[in-house]
C-alpha positions in Angstrom: 71.8 -221.6 -169.1 75.1 -222.6 -167.7 76.8 -219.9 -169.9 74.4 -217.2 -168.6 75.1 -218.2 -165.0 78.9 -218.0 -165.5 78.5 -214.6 -167.2 76.4 -213.3 -164.3 78.9 -214.7 -161.7 81.7 -213.0 -163.6 79.9 -209.7 -163.8 79.3 -209.8 -160.0 82.9 -210.6 -159.2 84.0 -207.8 -161.5 81.6 -205.4 -159.7 82.9 -206.5 -156.3 86.5 -206.0 -157.4 85.9 -202.5 -158.8 84.0 -201.5 -155.6 86.9 -202.7 -153.4 89.4 -200.8 -155.6 87.3 -197.6 -155.5 86.6 -197.5 -151.8 90.2 -196.8 -150.7 90.6 -194.3 -153.5 87.5 -192.3 -152.4 88.7 -192.4 -148.8 92.1 -191.1 -149.8 90.5 -188.4 -151.9 89.2 -186.8 -148.8 92.8 -185.6 -148.1 95.0 -186.3 -145.1 93.6 -186.6 -141.6 93.0 -183.4 -139.7 95.7 -182.2 -137.4 95.3 -183.1 -133.7 93.9 -180.2 -131.6 96.4 -178.8 -129.1 96.0 -180.0 -125.5 96.7 -178.0 -122.3 96.4 -179.1 -118.7 96.5 -176.6 -115.9 98.0 -178.1 -112.7 97.0 -176.0 -109.7 98.6 -176.3 -106.2 95.8 -176.4 -103.6 98.1 -177.2 -100.7 97.7 -175.5 -97.2 100.2 -172.8 -98.0 97.8 -171.4 -100.6 96.0 -169.8 -97.7 98.7 -167.1 -97.3 97.3 -163.6 -98.0 100.1 -161.9 -99.8 98.8 -161.3 -103.4 96.9 -158.1 -103.7 95.8 -158.3 -100.1 94.0 -161.6 -100.7 94.9 -165.3 -100.4 96.9 -167.0 -103.1 94.0 -169.4 -103.6 91.6 -166.5 -104.2 94.0 -165.0 -106.7 94.4 -168.3 -108.5 90.6 -168.8 -108.7 90.1 -165.3 -110.2 92.9 -165.9 -112.7 91.4 -169.3 -113.7 88.0 -167.7 -114.3 89.5 -165.1 -116.6 91.6 -167.7 -118.4 88.7 -170.0 -118.9 86.8 -167.2 -120.6 89.6 -166.7 -123.1 90.6 -170.2 -124.1 90.7 -170.6 -127.9 88.1 -172.9 -129.4 90.6 -175.3 -130.9 92.4 -175.9 -127.5 91.4 -179.1 -125.5 91.9 -178.1 -121.9 91.9 -179.9 -118.7 92.6 -179.1 -115.0 94.5 -181.2 -112.4 95.0 -180.4 -108.7 97.6 -181.3 -106.2 97.1 -181.2 -102.4 93.3 -180.6 -102.7 91.8 -183.5 -100.8 93.9 -184.9 -97.9 94.4 -182.6 -94.9 96.1 -185.1 -92.6 99.7 -185.8 -91.6 100.2 -189.2 -93.2 103.0 -188.4 -95.7 102.3 -191.5 -97.8 98.7 -190.5 -98.3 99.5 -186.8 -98.8 102.0 -187.6 -101.6 99.2 -189.4 -103.6 96.9 -186.4 -103.3 96.5 -185.5 -106.9 93.5 -185.9 -109.2 92.1 -184.6 -112.5 89.5 -182.0 -111.7 88.3 -181.5 -115.3 89.1 -183.9 -118.1 91.1 -182.8 -121.1 88.7 -182.1 -124.0 86.3 -179.5 -125.4 85.8 -176.9 -122.7 82.5 -176.3 -121.0 83.3 -173.1 -119.3 80.5 -173.1 -116.8 81.3 -176.7 -115.6 85.1 -175.9 -115.4 84.5 -172.7 -113.3 82.1 -174.6 -111.0 84.8 -177.2 -110.4 87.4 -174.6 -109.6 85.1 -172.7 -107.3 84.9 -175.8 -105.0 88.6 -175.9 -104.2 90.0 -175.0 -100.8 93.6 -175.1 -99.5 94.1 -178.4 -97.9 97.2 -180.6 -98.0 100.6 -181.5 -99.3 102.6 -180.4 -102.4 103.1 -183.6 -104.5 104.4 -181.9 -107.6 106.2 -185.0 -109.0 103.1 -187.2 -108.9 101.0 -184.4 -110.3 103.2 -184.0 -113.3 103.1 -187.7 -114.0 99.3 -187.7 -113.7 99.1 -184.7 -116.1 101.3 -186.4 -118.6 99.0 -189.4 -118.6 96.0 -187.2 -119.0 97.4 -185.6 -122.1 98.3 -188.9 -123.7 101.0 -189.7 -126.3 99.4 -188.8 -129.6 100.8 -186.3 -132.0 99.0 -183.3 -130.7 100.8 -180.3 -129.2 100.8 -180.8 -125.4 101.5 -178.3 -122.6 101.3 -178.5 -118.9 101.1 -175.2 -117.0 102.1 -175.7 -113.3 101.0 -173.1 -110.8 102.4 -173.5 -107.3 103.6 -171.5 -104.3 106.1 -173.9 -102.9 108.6 -176.7 -103.7 107.7 -180.3 -103.7 107.2 -182.0 -100.3 107.3 -185.6 -101.5 111.0 -186.3 -102.2 112.8 -188.5 -103.2 110.5 -188.3 -106.2 112.3 -185.3 -107.5 109.9 -183.3 -109.9 112.9 -182.1 -111.9 113.9 -185.7 -112.6 110.3 -186.4 -113.4 110.3 -183.6 -116.0 113.5 -185.0 -117.5 111.9 -188.4 -117.9 108.8 -186.9 -119.5 111.0 -185.1 -122.0 112.9 -188.3 -122.7 109.7 -189.9 -123.9 109.7 -187.6 -127.0 106.0 -187.0 -126.8 106.4 -183.2 -127.5 105.2 -182.1 -124.1 106.3 -178.8 -122.7 106.0 -177.9 -119.0 105.7 -174.2 -118.0 105.9 -173.2 -114.4 104.6 -170.2 -112.4 105.8 -169.5 -108.9 103.4 -167.5 -106.6 105.6 -165.3 -104.4 108.4 -167.9 -104.6 111.4 -168.2 -102.4 114.9 -169.1 -103.7 114.4 -172.9 -103.4 111.1 -172.8 -105.1 112.4 -170.7 -108.0 115.3 -173.1 -108.5 113.1 -176.1 -108.6 110.5 -174.6 -110.9 113.2 -173.3 -113.2 114.7 -176.8 -113.5 111.3 -178.4 -114.3 110.7 -175.9 -117.1 114.1 -176.1 -118.6 114.0 -179.9 -118.7 111.2 -179.7 -121.2 111.9 -176.5 -123.1 109.3 -174.6 -121.1 109.4 -171.2 -119.2 109.4 -170.2 -115.6 107.7 -167.0 -114.4 107.6 -165.5 -110.9 104.2 -164.0 -110.0 103.3 -161.5 -107.4 100.0 -160.1 -108.6 96.6 -161.5 -109.8 96.7 -159.7 -113.1 100.2 -161.1 -113.8 99.0 -164.7 -113.2 96.0 -164.3 -115.4 97.9 -162.7 -118.2 100.8 -165.2 -118.2 98.5 -168.3 -118.1 96.5 -166.8 -121.0 99.7 -166.3 -123.0 100.8 -169.9 -122.4 97.4 -171.3 -123.4 97.4 -169.2 -126.6 100.9 -170.3 -127.3 99.7 -174.0 -127.3 97.4 -173.0 -130.2 100.2 -171.4 -132.3 102.6 -173.4 -134.5 105.5 -174.8 -132.5 108.7 -172.9 -133.0 111.8 -174.7 -131.8 114.6 -172.3 -130.6 118.0 -172.6 -132.1 120.9 -172.5 -129.8 123.5 -169.9 -130.8 126.5 -168.2 -129.2 126.9 -164.4 -129.5 130.4 -162.9 -129.8 132.2 -160.1 -128.0 132.2 -157.8 -131.0 130.2 -157.5 -134.2 132.9 -158.6 -136.6 133.0 -162.1 -135.0 129.2 -162.3 -134.4 127.1 -165.2 -135.8 124.8 -164.2 -138.8 121.2 -164.9 -137.9 118.2 -165.4 -140.3 114.6 -164.9 -139.1 113.8 -167.2 -136.3 114.0 -167.9 -132.5 117.4 -168.2 -130.8 118.6 -169.1 -127.4 121.9 -168.1 -125.7 123.4 -167.4 -122.3 124.8 -164.1 -121.1 126.9 -163.4 -118.0 126.1 -160.5 -115.6 126.8 -157.2 -117.3 128.0 -158.8 -120.6 127.6 -157.5 -124.1 126.8 -160.0 -126.8 126.7 -159.4 -130.6 124.7 -160.9 -133.5 124.5 -159.9 -137.2 121.4 -159.7 -139.5 121.4 -158.9 -143.2 118.8 -156.3 -144.3 117.8 -155.4 -147.9 116.5 -152.0 -148.8 112.7 -151.9 -148.4 112.8 -154.4 -145.6 112.1 -154.0 -141.9 114.0 -155.6 -139.0 112.1 -156.5 -136.0 113.9 -157.9 -133.0 113.2 -158.6 -129.4 115.1 -160.2 -126.5 114.1 -161.6 -123.2 116.5 -162.3 -120.3 115.5 -164.7 -117.5 116.8 -164.4 -114.0 117.2 -168.1 -113.2 118.9 -167.4 -109.9 118.6 -164.8 -107.0 119.6 -161.3 -108.3 119.5 -157.8 -106.9 116.3 -156.0 -107.4 117.3 -153.3 -109.9 118.3 -154.4 -113.3 117.8 -153.7 -117.0 118.2 -155.0 -120.5 119.3 -153.2 -123.7 118.9 -154.2 -127.4 120.7 -152.0 -129.9 121.0 -152.1 -133.7 124.1 -150.5 -135.0 125.9 -150.3 -138.3 129.1 -152.3 -138.9 131.0 -149.0 -138.3 129.5 -148.6 -134.8 126.8 -145.9 -135.6 123.7 -146.6 -133.6 120.5 -146.9 -135.6 117.9 -147.6 -133.0 117.6 -149.1 -129.5 115.1 -150.6 -127.1 115.5 -150.9 -123.3 113.6 -152.0 -120.3 114.2 -151.8 -116.5 113.0 -154.1 -113.7 112.7 -153.9 -110.0 112.5 -157.6 -108.9 108.8 -158.1 -109.4 109.3 -160.5 -112.3 112.1 -163.0 -113.3 111.8 -162.2 -117.0 112.5 -158.8 -118.6 112.1 -158.1 -122.3 112.6 -155.3 -124.9 112.5 -154.9 -128.7 113.2 -152.7 -131.6 112.1 -152.0 -135.2 114.3 -150.7 -138.1 112.7 -150.1 -141.5 115.4 -149.7 -144.1 114.3 -147.2 -146.9 114.1 -148.3 -150.5 117.3 -147.6 -152.5 116.7 -144.4 -154.6 119.0 -145.2 -157.4 118.3 -149.0 -157.5 118.4 -150.5 -161.0 115.6 -153.0 -161.7 118.1 -155.5 -163.1 120.6 -155.3 -160.3 119.9 -156.9 -156.9 120.3 -154.3 -154.2 123.1 -154.8 -151.7 122.2 -156.0 -148.2 123.1 -154.0 -145.1 124.7 -155.8 -142.2 123.0 -154.7 -139.0 124.7 -155.6 -135.8 122.5 -156.4 -132.8 123.9 -155.8 -129.3 122.3 -157.5 -126.3 123.4 -156.1 -122.9 122.2 -156.4 -119.4 122.7 -154.7 -116.0 121.9 -157.6 -113.7 123.9 -158.0 -110.5 123.7 -160.7 -107.8 124.6 -161.2 -104.1 128.1 -162.4 -103.5 127.1 -166.0 -102.7 125.3 -166.4 -106.1 127.2 -168.2 -108.9 127.6 -166.2 -112.0 128.2 -169.2 -114.3 126.7 -170.3 -116.5 125.3 -167.1 -117.8 121.5 -166.3 -117.7 119.3 -167.7 -120.4 118.3 -165.2 -123.1 115.8 -165.7 -125.9 116.3 -163.6 -129.1 113.6 -163.3 -131.8 114.6 -162.0 -135.2 112.1 -161.2 -138.0 112.6 -159.5 -141.4 109.5 -158.3 -143.2 108.6 -156.0 -146.0 108.9 -152.4 -144.8 105.9 -150.1 -144.7 105.6 -147.7 -147.7 106.4 -144.2 -146.6 107.0 -145.3 -143.1 106.5 -142.5 -140.5 108.5 -144.3 -137.9 111.4 -142.3 -136.8 113.5 -145.4 -137.3 112.9 -145.3 -141.0 115.6 -142.8 -141.4 117.7 -144.1 -138.5 117.9 -142.6 -135.0 121.6 -142.8 -135.5 121.5 -139.9 -138.0 120.8 -137.5 -135.3 122.5 -134.7 -137.1 119.4 -134.3 -139.3 117.3 -133.5 -136.2 120.1 -131.4 -134.7 120.5 -129.4 -137.9 116.7 -128.7 -138.0 116.8 -127.6 -134.4 119.8 -125.3 -135.0 118.1 -123.7 -138.1 114.9 -123.3 -136.2 116.7 -121.6 -133.3 118.6 -119.4 -135.6 115.4 -118.2 -137.4 113.7 -117.7 -134.0 116.6 -115.6 -132.8 116.5 -113.4 -135.9 112.7 -112.9 -135.4 113.1 -112.2 -131.8 115.9 -109.7 -132.4 113.9 -107.9 -135.0 110.9 -107.7 -132.7 113.0 -106.4 -129.9 114.6 -103.6 -132.0 111.1 -102.7 -133.3 109.8 -102.4 -129.7 112.7 -100.2 -128.6 112.2 -98.0 -131.7 108.6 -97.6 -130.9 109.3 -96.8 -127.2 111.8 -94.1 -128.2 109.3 -92.5 -130.6 106.7 -92.2 -127.9 
């Protein structure tokens, strides 16, 4: 009997041990934990200055509400979104109370569009502009987990609650290493507001945009919310050269640099036959500039022959101007399957035509963002760049031949008409 009890006890112990060993294994078999959903908090200025009616003939508050409604309709399902206000509740003159006037209007989490829109609809321009406290509150709302986090600050004025400098607040948030980016949008901003919002954005690797129309606000906020759902790409700092021969060689990626007013900067990219180069550049006016300006992006050969170009002009309505280009390189006709085809070095030139009032500092240069991508080229590309815009003599020769033939036909018709006229 005793022997049977011992055997039963041993069997139970063995069963418990096997169960304990199998449970962790089965849990780990489920694979790694799912990635954290990206988080975004929209921080909206509801201070008294938002009553100004200078955006599409309506108040700034009305434009912001319309933009919010459009943005809420388009938020990706995977994004956890929240809304925080500043200056929405206290209308008085007590500065101490006014500088605490920030609250979370809608918690960060799965979005109930109807509830979020109803909360935004109740807002009315009220009080102060405590940007620093609002940024601290938004950072707390988003937490310190491993999720991608982004704050989108929308305001029409600079902070009114110094000495809590919002730019220093942004630097402290960045120093925590919690992967939080702050993007700023200035509604009809003046020079001081532009400078402060630019500083906040740059402290965390974010962007600053000046907004003068409702559709601009809606479009930009949607872009930033969508960007939170995309994989994070960290820009790589580089330094362009004054000529192609000395330019840094870039691989596909995102790059940042600074360029002085009216400067030309060069970069190099290697392109194999059958590949397509896609490049774009954005130049940010991080200071007061004259209204008319432009940006040029050119692809040229190492010998200086232009292949293709992209350009864009601005008139002061926005602080960021962008352009891009595509260059599909044809397959090598005589390529041997055993030999690796030689790469072509394509030189990218970035130029700008910005100018500034005499009192504005020209150093450091304006920030530029250069995107380089190399993909498989389309088969039988119909794009004119597939044979290179720089080979303009092909088109010129075709035009000359066409003109010559047209001249011969016209001359023959003219002689025929004269002969007929003389006969009759």
